N, C-alpha and C positions, 0 to 999 in steps of 0.2 A: 681393535682390528682396523688396519689401515684401509683406505679405499682400494688400493691395489690388490689386497688380499680378499676383497669381498667377492664371493662366488657369483653374485648378481652381475658382476662386471667382467667376467672372463671373456677376453677377446677371442675372435675367430682364430683358428690355427693358421700359422704362417702358410701362405700360398693357397688358402681356401678362398677363392675369389667369388664375387657375387654371381658371376656367370656359372661357376661350378655349382653353387647352391641352387640356382634356377634349374640346372639340368636335372636335379633330383625331384623336380616338381611332380606332384601327384594329381589325380583328377580334380576338376574344379567345379563341383556341383553347386557351390555357393554363388556362381555366376548365373545359374539358371533362374529365369524369372526377372532378372534385372532389365530395366528399360535401357535404351542406348545411352542416355546421359548418365545413368547410374553406373553402367558398365565402364564407361569412359573414365569416370571419377575413380573407379576401383583399379583399373589397369594402368592409369597414368601414375607410375610409381616414382619416377625420377624428377627431382626439382620441386619448386613450390607449386601447390595446387590450392585453389580456392573453390570449394564446393558450395556454390550459392544456392541454398536449398530453401525453396518457398514452403509455406505452410502445407503440411499434409503430403509432401512429395517423397516421403520414404528416405529421409536423410540418415536415420539411424540404421536402416538396413544397408545403405550404401557404405556408411562408415564402418560397420562391423564386417561387411564383406571385404572391405579394403584391408582390415587387420588380418582376416583369414587368408587373404591373397598373399600378403607379405610373409606370413608364416608358412603357407602351403608351398610357395614357390622357392623357399629357402633364402629369400632376400634378407630376412632378419630372423633372429632367434627371439623367443618371448621376452627375454630380458633386454633386448636391444630396441624395443618399441616403447616410446613414451606416449601414452594416450591420456589426455587430460579432460576431465569433465567438471561440472559445477556441483553435482550432488552425488552422494554415495549411492543413491538409488540408480542413477544413470550409469555409474561405474559398474555396479553389480549386473545390471541388465546387459551392458556391453559385453562383459566377460561371459555371461551365460549364452548370449547369442553367438559369440565367436565359437564357443564349445559346441553348440548345436550345428553350426555351419560346417565345422570340421569333423563332426561326428565323434569327437573324443574330448576328454577333459583338457582344459587349457591350464597347465601348471606353469609356474615360474614366470608370471607376468607381474613383477613387483612394481612396475611403473605405470600401471593403469589405475587411475584414481583421481580424486579431486586435487585442485591446486594446493589446498592446505595439507592434505594427507601426504602428497609427494614431497612438499617442501619441509615437512617435519622430518622425514627420513634424511633428506639432504642436509638439513641444518644440524641434525645430531652428529653427522659425520664431520662437519666443519665448524662446530660451535666455537672452537678456540679462536677461529679467525675473526670473530666479532666479539670476543671477550667473554664468552660464555662457556660453561661446562656442558658436556654432552647429555647430562641428566637434567637439563633445564625444565622448569615448570611452565605450562601454558595457562595464563590467567583467563578465567571466564569474565563475563561482563561485570558481575557484581564485584569481583576482586579488583578489576580495573578501576571501577568507580571509587572504591575505598582508597586505593593507592593515589588516585588523582586528588581526592579530598585532602590527603596528607600533604601532597605537593602544594596545593593551593593554600592551605593553612600555614605551611612553612614560609610561604611568600607573603604572609600577612594580607591576603586578599579576602574580601568578604564573599564567602561561598554562596550567600543568598543572592547577591547581585550577579556573581559570575559562577554559576553552578558547575559541578564536576561533569555532569552529563554533556553540557555544552562543550567543555574542553575535550571530552572524549570523542565527540563527533568531529570536532575540528582536527584533532590528531589523526583520527581514522581516515579522514579525507586526505590529509597530507601523506599518510602512508600509502593510500591507494594510488597517489600520484608519484610514489617512489621518492618522496622528499624526506631526507634525514634532517635533523635540526640545523645542520651546517648549510644545507642548500635550499632551505625554504626561501622562495623569492622575496625580494624586498617589498613588493606590492602586497604581500600577505602579512607584513610585520605589524600592522595595526590591529590584527585580530586579537580578540579576547583582551580588550583594554590595553593593547600594545604589549602584552605580556605573554602572548601565545607561544612564541618561539622559545623564550626562556623557560617557560613551564614545560614545554615539550622536551627540551634538553634535560631539565631536572628529572622529568618522568623517566626518560630513557636511562639516566644514571641510576635511578632507584631500581629499575627493572634489572639492570646489570648487577647491582649489589645483591639483589634477591635471586640471581640466576634464573630469571623469568623472562617470558616474552608474552605479548598479546597476539591475537590472530593476525593483525596487520604486520607484525614483525616477521612472520614466517616468510612472506614474499620479500619484504624489504631487506632483510638480512641476506637472503640468498642473492638478490640482485646486487647488493653491495659486495658480496664475496666474488661473484662472477666479474664485476667491474674492476675490482682491485687485485684479483689473483688470476692472472691469465692462464697459468698452468692448470688450475682447477677447472676453469671454463673449458679449456681445450680437451681435458680428460673426458668431460661429459659430452662435449660435442662429438668426440670420437665414439663414445659408448652408445649414445642414443642415435642410432642410424636413421631412425624414422620417428617423426613427431606428428601426432594427430591431436587436433583440438576441437572439441565439441562446443557449440554455442559461442562461437568466436565473437559475435556481436555484443556479447555481455561482458567482455574482458575490460578491466580497468587498466590504467597506465602501468602499474607495477607488473601485472600479469603479462601485458604486452611486451614490456622491456625484457622480462625473464624469458619469454618465448623467442624473441628476436635474438637475444644473446646465444641461446642454445642452438638456434637454427642457422646462425651466421656462417658456420663452416660448410656443411654439406648442402644446406638449404632444402633438405627433404622434409618439408613441413606441409601438412595438409590441414587447412582450417575449414571447418564446416560451420555455416551460419547463415543468417538471413538479416540483412540490414533493415528490412521492413518490420522485423520483430524485435528491434532493440528498444526495450521499454523500461530499462532500469538505470537511466541516467541519474536519478535521485540517490542511488547508492554507489555511484562512481563509474558505472559502465560508460565506455566511450564508443559511440557508433563510428567515430572516425577511424578506429582501429581496422575495421573491416573495409571501410570505404577507401583507405589508402593502401590496401594489401598489395596491389600491383606496383605501386611506387616503392614500397618497402622491399619487395622481392621482384626486381626486374625480370621479365621473361616468364612471370607466373602464368600458369594455365588456369583459366577460369571455366568451370563447368556449371552451367545453370540447370538445376533440377526444377522443371516447370510443370511436369505432369502430376496433377493432384489426384490422390486416391481417396480423398475424404469427402469433398463437398460437391454439390451440384453445380452446373454451369452458371445458373443465375446467382448463386451465392458468391462464386468466384468473380463473376462480373461486377457485382456490387462492391466487393472488397477491393478489386483492382481500380475501380473508379475513384474510391476514396484515397487510396495510397498514392495515386498518380499526382495528387496535389503537393506531395513533398518534393523539394528540389534536391535535397541531400540523400540520394539513393543511387544504387548501381543499375537498377532497372531489370525487370523480368516480367513475363506474362504467364500467369498460371492458366492451365487448361485441363480439361478432363474429358474422357471418353464416356462418362456416365450421361444419363438423360439430363435434360435441362432442369427438370424438377420444378418445384414451386418458386415463384418469384419471392424475393425478399419482401416481407410485409412491413408496412410503415403505418403506424396509427398514433394519432394525437388524442389526449384525454383532457378533461376539464381540470383535474387536479391530480396530485400524487396518490391520494387514497383511491380515486376511481381507477387509476392505472393499476394499482395492486389488486383491486377487485376484478378487473378485466383479466389480468394475467391468471389469477386463481381460477376463474371460470373457464378460461381457455385450456388450462392444464387439465381440469376435470373433464372437459369435452374430449380432449385428445386421449385421455385414459379410457373413456367410454367408446371412443371411435365415432362419436356423433358429429365431429367437426367436418368429417369428410376425409376420405383417404384411409390410411392405416391406423391401427391402434398403437399407442405408445405407453410404455411403462413410465412410472415416475423416475426411475433410474435413467431413462433416456433423455431427461429434460434438465436444463440448467438455466439459472438466472444470473447474469453477469453484470455487476454494478461498478460504477467508477469509484465510488466512495463507500466505505463500510456503513456509514450512517443511513444510506439508502435501504439497507436490509430491513430496518425496523418495520416499515409499512408492510412489506411482504411477509415477514415473520408473524406480525400481528394477524394478518389476514389468514395465513395458512393455519395458524394455531386455532383461530376462531372456527374455521370450517373443517378442521381435522385433517388437513392435508399434510402428510408426513414430509419432512424436509431435513436436510443436513447442511450445516455451514462448513465450508471447506476453507482451511487456512486460518481459522480463528473461532472463538466461542460464539454462540448465538447472542443476539443483541442484548437481551436482558441478563445474560450471564457475564457480560463484560465487566471488568473490574470497576471502571468509572461509573457504570450504570448501577451496579450493586451498591457502590458507595453512596451515590446520590439518593437512591431509593431508601437507604438506611437512614439518611437525614429525614426523608419524608415520613418514614415509618415511626421514628422516634418523636417527631413533631405531632403526629396524629395519635400516637399511643406511647406515652412516656414510660410505660412499664415494659417496653420491648427491650429486654436486656441484650439480645443478640445484636440488635441494631446499635445499641450503645457501645458494646464492645468493638464493633467494626469501625466506628467513626470517632470515638473519644480522642484518639491520637492521630486522626487523619483529617486534615493535614497535621503535621507534627506540632504538638503543643507542649513538649517537654515532659510528657507523661510516659515514663518507661515502665518496664514490667513491674518493678517494685511499687510504683505509685498506683498502677492498675490493680495490683493485688490488695493494696490497702483499701481501695474503693470496694472491692468484692467482699473483703472481710467486714467492713462497716455495714454493707448491705445485708449480709447474712446474719450478723449479730443483731440487727434490728428488724429483720424480716421484711425488708423493703426492697424495691427495685434498685438497680445500679444507679440510676439518675438521682434517686433520693439518697442513696449511699454516698454519692459524691457530695451532695449538699451537706450531709451530716459531717463528712470528713473535713470540709471547709470550715464549718461552724466550730468544730472541735480544734481547729488550728493544727490538725495532724498531718498537714502537708505544707511544704514550704517552697520558696524560690519561684522560678518561672512557672513551674507546674501548677502551683496554687493559683497564681494570677490567671493563667489561661483556662484552668478548669472552672474557676468562678465565672469567667466570661462565657464559657461554653454553657454552663447551667443557666445563666441569665438569658442567653440567647434562646435556649430551648424553651424556657418559660414563655418568652415573648412569642415564639413561633407557634407554640401550642395554643396560646390564646388566639392568635390570628387564624389558626386552622379551625377553631371552633366558631369563629365569626362568620355567619352566613353571607355577610356583605363583602367579605374579603375575597378577592380574586385568588384562586388557588394557583394560577399560573404565575402571578406576581409573587406569591409567597414562595413558590419553588425557586424563582429567580433570586429572591432575597436571601433564601437559605444558602444557595450555592455561592452567592456573592459574599455575604457577611461572614460565613464560616471560613472563608479563605480557600475553599476547595477549587474554584475555577482559577484563582490566582496561582495556586500550586501548579496547575497544568500549564498556565501561561508562562510561568518561570521555568518549566521543565523544557529542556532543549533537545530531548530525545526525538527521533523521527516519528515516534508514536503520538507525541503530544498533540499536534494539530488534529489528528484523527479523533483523539479522545474528546477534544473540545467540540468537534463537529457532532460526535455522538451525544454529548450533553445537550447541545442545541436541539437535536432530534428528539431527545427525551422530553424536553420542555414542550416541543411541538405536539408530542403524543398526548399531553395533558389536556389539550384543547378539546378533545372528544369526550371529556368527562366533567361532571358537575363539581367534583371535589377531589382532594387527594385520596381520601379513603376509597372512593369508587375506583380510582385508577389502580391503587395498590391491590384491591380485591381482584380486579380484572387480570393483572399481571400474575398474581398468585394462582388463579384458576387456570389460565392458559398455559403457564409453565408447568403445571402439574399434569398436563395432558401429554405425557411422555409416550413416544412411539416405540414399538418393538424394534430392536436393533436389526433384525434380519429382513424387515419388509422394505419394498422399494421406496426410495425417497427422492424428491426433487433436490438437486444440488444448488446451493446459493453461495456465491463467492464474488470476490472482486475480480476485475479484468486481469490484474497482475497475477493473481493466484491461478487463473485459468490457463496461463501459457503452458503449452504442451499437452493440454487435455482436448477432448473432442466429445461432442454429444449429438445425437440425431436432431434434437430440438433445442434451440437457444433463444432466450429472451434477453434483449439488451434495452433496459429501461433507463429513463432519465437523460435522454440525449437533448440537453438544453445548454445553451452557452452559459459559461460560468461554472456549471456542474461538469459538463463534458463537451468541449475541452475545459479542463479545470482552470479557473481564473488564477488560482495560486501558482500553478505551473507556468502559465503564460506571464504572469507578473514577475516571477523570479528568473525565468530563462528566456523570455521573449520568443523570437521565431524558433529557436532551438527547442523550447518547451512545447510550442504548438506542434512542431513536427513530431515530437515524441508522443504527444496526445493523439495525433493522427495515426501513428503506428499502433497505438493501443486500440484505436477503433478497428484497424485492420486485423489485429489479433482477435478481437472480439467476434467479428463477423466470420472469420475463418475457423472458429471453433465449431461452427454448425455444419452438420453433414447434410441434412435434408430440409429443415425448416428454420428460418431465422426471422425474428420479429424485432424491429426497432420501435421504441415508443418514447413519447415525450409528453409533458404536461403543460397546459396553457397557463396554469396558476400554481403557485406554491403558497401555503399559508405559513407565514413566518411571524412568530410572537403575536399571534392574534390578528394580523393584518394580511390581506391578500396581496401578493406581488405577482405581476405578470412575468412570464418566462418566455424567452425567445428560443425557438428550436435551435439545436446545434448547427453550426456552420457546416459540419460534416454531412448533414442531411442533404444540403444542396449539392453535394459532390457525388451523391448516389446516382448512377446512370438511370434515366427514366425507363429504359427498356428492361431493366432488371428488377423494377420495384412495383409492387401492388399496394395502392393506398387504401387503407381500411378506415380512415378517419370519417366519423359520422358527418352527414350534412349539417352545416351550420357552425361547425367548430373549425376555425381557420378556413372557412369557405369550403371545407370538404377535402382539402388537399394541401400538400406542403412540399416545397422544394422540387423533388423529382416528379411530383404529380403534374406540374406544369399547368395548374388550373388557371383559366382565364377569367373566371367569375368570382375571384376571391373578394372578401370584404375589404373596405378601406383600411381597417386596422391591421389586417393580416397580409397586405400586399407584399410585405417583406418575405413571406414564405415562398411566393412564386418567383420572386426576383432572384437571379443568380448572384447579384451583388447586394447581399442582404443589408449591409451596413450603410449603403448610400441610397437605399430605396425610399420612396415616399412613405411606405408603411412604417419603416423604422423611425423616421422623423416624427410621424404622427404619434407613434407609441411613446416616444420620448416626451412629446408635448403633453399627451394625456396623463402620463404618470409623473409629471414634473412636481405637482403638489405633494404627492406621496413621497417622492424622493427627498423633497426639502424637509418634510417631517422626519424622515428616516435620518437625515443628516443632523437634525437638531437633537434627536434623542440618543441616548447612550446605549451601547451594546455591551452588556456586562460580561458575557462570555467571550466576546471577541477581544476586548481591550480594557484598559483601565478606564473606568467610567468617569466622565466629567460632565456635569449638567451645564447646558447652555441657557437655561431659563434664569430669570431674575425675579427677585421679590417684587410682588405687586402685579405681575403679569396675570391676565385672565386666561385660564386654560380649560380644556375639555377632556374628560375621561369617559370611556364608553360605558362603564357601569355606574359611576357616581355622578356623571353629568358635569355641569359647569362649576368653576370655583376659582379662587385666587391663590397664588403662591404666597405663603406667609413665612416660609423658612426653607433653607437649602442645606443639606448635608451630603456632600459628594454628589452621587447620582440619585439621591433620594430627596423627594420634595415633601414639605409639610404644606398641605393644601386645605384651605377652608372651603368646602363644597357647599353650594347654596342649599342643597336638600339633604345630603348625607352627613354633613358636619365635617369636623377636622379628620383628616386621614394622612398617613404616611404612605406614599406610593413611589414606585420606581419611575424615573423620568421617561423611560422609553415608552411607557403606556399613556403618556400625556401629550396632547397637541395644543398648539395655540388656538384659542377660541375662534379667532377670525379665519383660521384655516380649516376648522373642523367640518364646515359644510361642503368643502371642496374635495374631501378625501373619498375615494371610491371604496367604501367599506363593503 
């Protein structure tokens, strides 16, 4: 069926003018209850409109009322409205709301959906214009990775050095920017060992041969069609009389170009968004799209939705104070006619574990109503963290005290894949008969042991009535396995024997052993080489797992603890505290919100600032704004003075965003003696010399900051000398003959070095193999603030 015959595109009858359509307008109950700004955004139907909608200002209500208005007044038929969202859930909600507003079912709106869903329909109509057939296949991520591996192997590139996931991320980034292989900029040509563009072109050829596309192609192909086939573009410009876009601040370059091309004729485009909530730059979103809307569409009408229906005045005041620090924003001031409510609460803690304990106690007090004020259900409360590894301390605490919780947007900490893998190594090292642990990790990371090899191990174990680890040993001895698999399996068995002996040694540090296992097994290296967006977070989670071991005497005690608390399952229908990342919280709201971990390096994220500079810092600040504006009634920000990292305490500086909180909207709960009892917004005059940076608005030039640097210089030098196994490839900077100090074994001399592992002859404990990170030079040992 041709596009012209498609009933979804029947044009209005000749002579049926827009004014005649409007004459048939019916009553407009959907306008009732709208505030003046919302109503202005609904009734301004001609030309470009930017609905700049702050958090909690009722933008979805205004957007759906606008669709209802276009339909009710006869300005457009259902099939003449293009309404684009980012999620299927948002699309369904929009359609349902429009139906409720009009009091009837809304049929025939085929162009209300996500960017991908709409472009699938368009591309099937015009597949031949990009060399495809209309029945093309859409590859999922796994299929895409397999195809890219074939392309990499065909180019004789070592896939271990240049993994397919890295290439997939690179190509996805280029497609988000609407770059075909032919127009990737020269500046990008060095990517992927200078082979990126060629591999991209080869990948696209393979896709065409397979009559397939990936998700990035859906937008890219349609942008290409519109750019090269003006007749097709004009057809859609004529048929889509009105265009509406939700969450415009989250659009990438390809989506932006697609929208601009479609709206270039009539310019009846209404974009709804909030530049202060653009937090997805890491996945291609361009905040500049919304910032330059008025330049892209001269004469655009900007409507600011500033009346907030969600939060109290103090919460809005605190959020506005923080976001005001961004230069790249259009600007708006949220206000509410609600009561002022409680001030935002700010509290500092000695360490992260104390922070988790305090939050748990506060939640229980709010449930009982003993904190003062109203009683809150667990469903009313949320903990929003910057990084997923922060969840571990809260999950441990909640499981211990029996506080029901749910993790939104991902599994619970101890259910995450990388944590279960790591704990399987710990389990097998402590209990070599743990066959379930063996099955999970024998080929993780890859050791060349496919299904057939693993079946041989199982048969050998069953035939001899022994555990799988012993079955593997028998298989090797019988020479019943060959090739790489045999070599790697033999190495794995030897390593397990060594680790088991170390686990039984009461003098052996279980923390060091855990580090050693994750390092020598190649497990952390596997994630270091993985270029997927998830990999850095998984490495952070592994570091957090090692940190959790510090609270236990040995691996066995830790494993028992995890097994017991994870068995404490909660009934699915009872109220639960929500735990999630700040990114996952966008669009949600809760009466009570806790925002822990506001420390520089953690929030704002050091990685984000290192990779994107000022742009990254401004996105982090927008994330802070999103976090605060999730709260309806009570918002608590907390930070820790210290974090224990690999057995050593490290001082933490409060987030620079804390100093941006307006004093009049903040109530400081920090106990006396910690940071002088106040921080940033507290404006304390009697802070201690160490914490003067807290009271100073210019934290990084304050005397307190310089004193803190001086005080921690020794510890920093030690950190620089020692290796970080999880962070990077470890290289020891110690030399044979140096006298060193270990917290458990005391003083000794280095007699041998293997990578990041040292062979040390200790004066009292004898010869030991230890990881370099746990050792300091003897002359520095007395100066370290343990």
